[in-house]
C-alpha positions in Angstrom: -0.1 0.1 0.4 1.3 3.5 -0.1 3.2 5.9 2.2 2.2 8.7 3.8 3.6 11.7 2.7 2.7 15.7 1.2 3.6 16.3 -2.2 3.8 19.2 -5.0 0.8 19.2 -6.8 2.9 18.3 -10.2 4.2 15.7 -9.1 1.2 14.2 -7.9 -0.4 14.9 -11.5 2.0 12.8 -13.2 1.7 10.1 -11.0 -1.8 10.2 -10.8 -2.1 10.3 -15.1 1.3 7.5 -15.2 -1.2 4.5 -16.0 -0.5 1.1 -13.6 3.0 3.4 -11.7 3.1 1.6 -8.5 3.5 3.7 -4.9 6.3 2.1 -4.6 7.8 3.6 -7.3 5.9 6.9 -6.5 7.7 7.5 -2.9 10.7 7.0 -4.5 10.8 9.6 -6.9 9.1 11.9 -4.1 12.1 10.5 -1.5 10.1 9.5 0.9 11.0 7.8 3.9 7.5 7.6 6.3 6.8 4.0 7.4 4.6 1.7 5.8 0.9 1.5 7.6 0.0 -2.6 7.7 -3.2 -3.1 6.3 -5.8 -5.9 5.4 -5.2 -6.7 1.9 -8.0 -5.0 -0.7 -8.7 -2.2 1.9 -6.9 1.3 1.6 -4.5 2.9 4.7 -6.9 4.2 7.5 -3.9 6.9 8.2 -3.3 7.7 4.8 -3.1 11.7 5.1 -5.8 13.4 2.5 -3.7 15.5 0.3 -5.1 19.4 -0.6 -4.1 20.2 -4.5 -2.3 22.9 -5.3 -4.0 23.6 -8.4 -7.7 22.9 -10.5 -8.1 19.2 -11.4 -11.4 17.3 -12.2 -12.6 21.0 -12.5 -12.7 21.1 -8.3 -10.8 23.9 -7.3 -8.2 23.8 -3.9 -10.7 26.9 -2.1 -13.4 24.4 -2.0 -12.2 21.0 -1.5 -9.5 18.2 -0.1 -8.3 15.5 -2.2 -7.9 11.8 -1.2 -5.8 9.8 -4.2 -5.2 6.3 -4.0 -5.1 3.0 -6.6 -7.1 0.0 -6.9 -5.4 -3.0 -5.9 -6.1 -6.4 -6.7 -9.6 -8.4 -6.3 -11.1 -5.0 -5.5 -14.5 -3.3 -6.1 -16.8 -0.4 -6.1 -17.2 -1.2 -2.4 -13.6 -1.7 -1.4 -13.2 1.5 -3.0 -16.4 3.4 -1.9 -16.8 2.4 1.7 -14.3 3.3 3.3 -14.8 7.1 2.5 -18.7 6.6 4.1 -20.4 6.0 1.0 -23.7 3.6 2.1 -24.1 0.1 0.8 -27.1 1.9 -1.6 -25.3 4.4 -3.2 -22.3 1.8 -4.2 -25.1 -0.5 -5.5 -26.7 2.6 -7.6 -23.3 3.4 -8.7 -22.9 0.3 -10.0 -25.3 -0.4 -11.8 -25.1 3.5 -13.0 -22.1 3.6 -14.5 -22.7 0.4 -16.7 -25.2 2.5 -18.5 -24.1 2.7 -22.1 -22.5 6.8 -21.5 -19.7 5.7 -19.6 -19.8 2.2 -20.1 -17.9 1.6 -16.8 -18.0 -2.6 -16.2 -15.7 -2.9 -13.2 -13.0 -1.3 -11.3 -9.4 -2.3 -12.6 -6.4 -3.1 -10.3 -3.4 -1.1 -10.9 -5.7 2.0 -12.2 -5.6 5.8 -9.9 -8.9 7.1 -8.3 -9.7 10.3 -6.3 -12.2 10.9 -3.3 -13.0 14.5 -2.9 -14.3 15.9 0.3 -15.4 19.5 1.2 -12.5 21.3 2.5 -12.7 21.3 6.4 -15.4 18.5 6.6 -14.1 16.5 9.2 -16.8 14.0 8.9 -15.0 12.8 5.7 -18.2 11.9 3.7 -16.9 11.7 0.1 -19.0 14.2 -1.8 -17.3 13.0 -5.8 -15.2 9.9 -6.7 -13.4 10.2 -10.0 -12.0 7.5 -11.2 -9.5 7.0 -14.2 -10.1 3.8 -16.5 -7.1 5.0 -19.4 -5.3 8.0 -19.8 -7.8 9.6 -21.9 -11.1 10.0 -19.9 -11.9 9.6 -16.2 -15.3 8.8 -14.4 -17.2 11.2 -11.8 -19.1 9.5 -9.4 -21.4 13.0 -8.1 -22.7 12.0 -4.3 -23.0 15.4 -3.5 -27.3 15.6 -3.7 -29.4 12.8 -2.5 -29.0 10.7 -5.5 -26.3 9.1 -7.3 -24.8 10.8 -10.5 -22.1 9.0 -13.2 -20.4 11.2 -15.2 -17.7 10.4 -17.9 -15.6 13.1 -18.9 -13.0 13.3 -22.1 -9.5 15.1 -21.2 -8.4 17.4 -23.9 -5.9 16.2 -25.7 -3.6 18.9 -27.2 -1.3 18.8 -30.4 1.9 19.6 -30.9 4.6 19.2 -33.8 7.7 18.3 -33.0 10.8 17.3 -34.6 13.0 14.5 -33.7 16.7 13.4 -35.8 19.5 10.7 -34.8 22.0 8.9 -36.6 22.6 4.8 -36.0 26.0 4.2 -34.4 27.4 1.0 -33.4 25.8 -1.6 -31.8 22.1 0.4 -32.2 19.1 0.5 -33.7 16.3 2.5 -34.5 14.2 2.0 -31.4 17.2 2.9 -29.5 18.0 6.1 -30.5 14.5 7.6 -31.4 14.5 6.5 -26.9 17.1 8.7 -26.6 14.9 12.1 -27.5 11.4 11.1 -26.2 9.7 10.5 -22.4 8.3 6.9 -23.2 8.8 3.7 -24.8 5.7 3.2 -25.7 6.4 6.8 -27.5 9.7 4.7 -28.8 7.4 2.1 -30.8 4.6 4.1 -31.6 7.6 6.6 -33.8 9.4 2.9 -34.4 6.7 1.4 -36.3 5.6 4.7 -38.1 9.2 5.3 -39.6 9.5 1.6 -40.5 5.8 1.2 -41.8 5.9 4.4 -44.3 9.9 3.0 -45.1 8.8 -0.8 -45.4 9.1 -1.1 -48.8 12.0 0.6 -49.4 14.5 0.1 -46.4 15.0 -3.0 -45.3 15.4 -1.9 -41.4 17.4 -5.6 -40.4 19.9 -4.0 -42.5 20.4 -0.3 -40.7 24.1 0.7 -40.8 26.2 2.9 -38.7 26.0 5.9 -40.1 22.2 6.0 -41.2 20.3 9.0 -40.6 17.0 10.5 -39.7 14.2 13.3 -39.1 11.4 13.2 -38.5 8.2 15.6 -38.3 5.5 14.5 -36.2 1.9 15.5 -33.9 2.6 14.6 -30.3 0.0 14.1 -28.6 -0.2 15.8 -24.7 -2.8 15.3 -21.9 -2.5 18.4 -18.9 1.2 18.6 -20.4 2.1 15.1 -20.4 3.3 13.5 -23.7 0.7 9.7 -24.5 0.3 9.5 -28.2 1.5 9.9 -31.7 -0.5 11.4 -34.4 0.3 11.5 -37.9 4.1 11.5 -38.8 3.9 14.3 -41.4 7.2 14.2 -43.1 10.7 12.5 -42.2 13.6 11.9 -44.7 15.8 8.8 -43.4 19.4 8.1 -44.9 20.6 4.6 -45.4 23.7 3.2 -47.1 24.6 6.6 -48.2 20.8 7.1 -50.6 18.3 10.0 -48.8 14.5 9.2 -48.9 12.0 11.6 -48.1 8.5 10.7 -47.4 6.0 13.4 -47.2 2.2 12.8 -46.2 -0.4 14.0 -48.6 -4.3 14.0 -48.9 -5.2 12.8 -52.1 -8.8 13.0 -51.8 -10.0 15.1 -48.7 -14.1 13.6 -49.1 -12.9 10.2 -49.1 -10.2 11.1 -45.8 -7.5 9.5 -48.4 -3.8 10.4 -47.8 0.0 8.4 -48.2 3.1 8.9 -48.1 5.1 10.3 -51.7 8.7 11.3 -52.0 10.0 14.7 -53.6 8.9 13.5 -57.3 5.6 12.6 -56.3 5.9 9.0 -56.5 4.2 7.0 -53.7 6.0 5.0 -50.7 4.5 2.2 -51.0 6.0 -0.9 -53.3 4.8 -4.6 -54.2 6.4 -6.3 -51.5 7.3 -5.3 -47.7 10.6 -6.2 -46.5 9.7 -8.0 -43.7 6.6 -10.0 -43.0 6.9 -9.3 -39.3 7.7 -6.5 -36.7 9.8 -5.8 -34.0 11.9 -9.1 -34.8 15.2 -10.2 -35.6 16.7 -12.0 -38.1 18.3 -14.9 -37.5 19.3 -16.5 -40.5 19.6 -15.4 -43.8 18.8 -17.5 -46.7 22.1 -19.7 -47.4 22.7 -22.5 -49.8 25.1 -24.0 -47.4 23.9 -23.8 -44.4 24.1 -26.5 -41.7 20.9 -26.9 -40.7 20.4 -26.3 -36.4 18.5 -29.6 -35.9 19.0 -31.9 -38.5 23.3 -30.9 -38.0 23.7 -31.6 -41.8 24.7 -29.7 -45.3 21.0 -28.5 -46.1 20.5 -25.0 -48.3 18.6 -22.5 -46.5 16.2 -21.1 -49.6 14.3 -18.4 -47.0 15.0 -16.0 -44.1 14.3 -17.1 -40.9 12.9 -13.8 -38.3 13.2 -14.9 -34.2 10.2 -13.3 -32.7 8.2 -13.9 -29.3 5.0 -16.5 -29.8 2.2 -14.9 -31.0 3.6 -11.9 -32.8 1.1 -11.6 -36.2 2.5 -12.2 -39.4 1.5 -10.3 -42.2 1.2 -11.1 -45.9 4.0 -9.2 -47.6 1.7 -8.0 -50.7 -1.8 -8.4 -52.0 -2.5 -12.7 -53.2 -4.4 -15.5 -52.5 -4.2 -18.1 -50.1 -3.0 -21.2 -52.0 -1.6 -23.4 -49.3 -3.1 -22.8 -45.8 -2.0 -26.5 -43.9 0.6 -28.2 -41.7 3.5 -30.5 -42.5 6.5 -32.2 -40.8 9.4 -29.5 -41.5 7.2 -26.8 -41.9 4.6 -26.9 -39.1 1.7 -24.7 -40.0 2.4 -22.7 -42.7 0.4 -20.1 -45.4 1.4 -19.5 -48.5 0.6 -17.0 -51.1 0.0 -16.7 -55.0 0.7 -12.6 -56.2 0.2 -12.7 -59.7 2.0 -14.7 -62.1 5.4 -14.0 -60.8 5.6 -14.1 -57.5 4.9 -16.4 -54.6 5.3 -16.4 -50.6 5.7 -18.7 -47.7 5.4 -18.2 -44.2 6.1 -21.1 -41.8 6.6 -22.1 -38.4 3.4 -20.8 -37.6 1.3 -21.1 -34.0 -1.4 -20.9 -35.6 -3.5 -19.5 -38.8 -5.2 -15.9 -39.2 -8.3 -15.8 -38.8 -10.3 -16.2 -42.1 -7.4 -17.9 -43.3 -8.1 -20.7 -45.6 -7.5 -22.2 -49.3 -8.3 -19.1 -52.0 -9.7 -17.0 -49.8 -8.1 -13.1 -50.8 -5.8 -11.2 -48.6 -3.9 -7.9 -48.8 -0.6 -6.8 -47.9 -0.4 -5.9 -44.1 -2.9 -9.0 -43.2 -2.1 -10.7 -40.6 -2.2 -14.4 -41.4 -1.0 -15.7 -39.0 1.2 -15.7 -35.8 4.6 -16.5 -34.7 5.4 -20.3 -33.2 7.7 -22.9 -33.4 5.8 -25.8 -35.4 7.9 -28.1 -37.8 11.4 -28.3 -37.5 12.5 -25.2 -35.4 14.6 -24.5 -32.2 12.5 -21.5 -31.2 9.6 -19.1 -32.0 10.4 -17.7 -35.3 8.7 -17.6 -38.7 11.1 -18.8 -42.3 10.0 -16.5 -45.2 10.3 -17.9 -48.3 10.0 -16.3 -52.1 9.5 -17.9 -54.8 10.1 -16.0 -58.4 8.5 -17.6 -61.7 8.3 -21.0 -59.9 12.0 -20.5 -58.4 13.4 -19.4 -54.6 15.2 -17.0 -54.6 16.8 -14.3 -51.6 14.2 -11.6 -51.3 15.9 -9.2 -49.7 18.5 -9.1 -52.8 15.0 -8.6 -55.1 15.0 -5.4 -56.6 11.2 -4.5 -57.0 10.1 -1.2 -59.5 9.5 2.1 -58.7 5.6 3.3 -57.6 3.8 5.2 -60.4 3.3 9.3 -59.7 0.3 10.3 -58.1 -2.7 11.3 -60.6 -1.4 14.0 -62.8 -3.5 16.8 -62.0 -2.4 16.3 -58.4 1.0 16.7 -58.9 1.4 20.5 -59.3 -0.5 21.2 -55.9 1.6 18.2 -54.6 4.9 19.9 -55.0 4.1 23.4 -53.6 2.6 21.7 -50.6 6.3 20.4 -49.9 8.2 23.3 -50.7 8.2 24.1 -47.1 8.3 20.9 -45.0 11.3 19.8 -48.0 13.1 22.9 -46.9 13.3 22.2 -43.5 13.9 19.1 -43.6 16.9 20.0 -45.9 18.0 22.5 -43.3 17.8 19.8 -40.7 20.1 17.4 -42.8 22.6 20.2 -43.2 23.5 19.9 -39.5 24.2 16.4 -40.1 27.2 17.6 -42.5 
């Protein structure tokens, strides 16, 4: 349970908005040294001190209220949260009914989530007038006990969007996520940005082949709540230099009525290509296409006609291009697998799955990026991975060595407006690129 200590509102608000932040970490951040008060499991500390907020929060002013902050414990119900604060059992039961209303949509409280109990300032009876529960960082639910009735409402927090720029260079023994994480506040933001960048360049850069000296610049929308970054909006434009070749990407709306938008380069060519470079995200390549490999299980020379990507069991496996399922089966060495025919030239196969994706069966048409299965270790596999195999004109080849055609430019009538549109962001990127030199 929590420790008893006074805190500045800024730190309290940071703690209160951070999902799943345990009380021990909160105490460490504030250098509290008070003894922990023993309590029964599932009930709050009887001696926890009520704190006065330093500013307005949830619409309540420090001139009017005192607020008690706590965290939902494992196994708690509304009764555990409300009864210790002099809310009657009748009100608890009514609250349970009203919080499940479609406008609130809250079926139960979740362990690890923060809540606040609001008292009238100076009320020695310590009767809760309001209780505020945060199911997520984007909203809060208010239980109003200030009248004879019970009113439960859900409020969305204001989300502010601001433009932010980050840039970096891949150093020895590093990768894209490591370099992004040096500049943002949380790993969640790092993951969102890395995923976004890899999605933009998924057709043109093999992120398993990044080299020391590769560089990137990203201009994106950062979403903040109460001054704390919680998400990433659109990546507006970016530049990535790989192996000495720089690639621009600009987000552009081609049809505002249908909200159709995509990424295009400085010549108005779409970034999208016929095939993704990898069938999984956030994986590592463990074995390349190799005609002379010694098989790790059979211990003899056997050509490895695919590329292995290791990832945790259950990681989604994506179709690298539009195609039709021609096999969704299981065999001894291949384990559970899917094979796709993309056209008269290309076919791909995905081996060692833990299971097929929903609805994946022979004859089904799939889209590029669609989940067709999940990483596993079925068949002749030493650990969870997907073996990705690639056929060109009936012959298995190394997909990482293939040179796919560039995409076509956008519609001719849109190109003049697009080229005018990217003048300012391209100049911004070019100015930043010059800082690398």
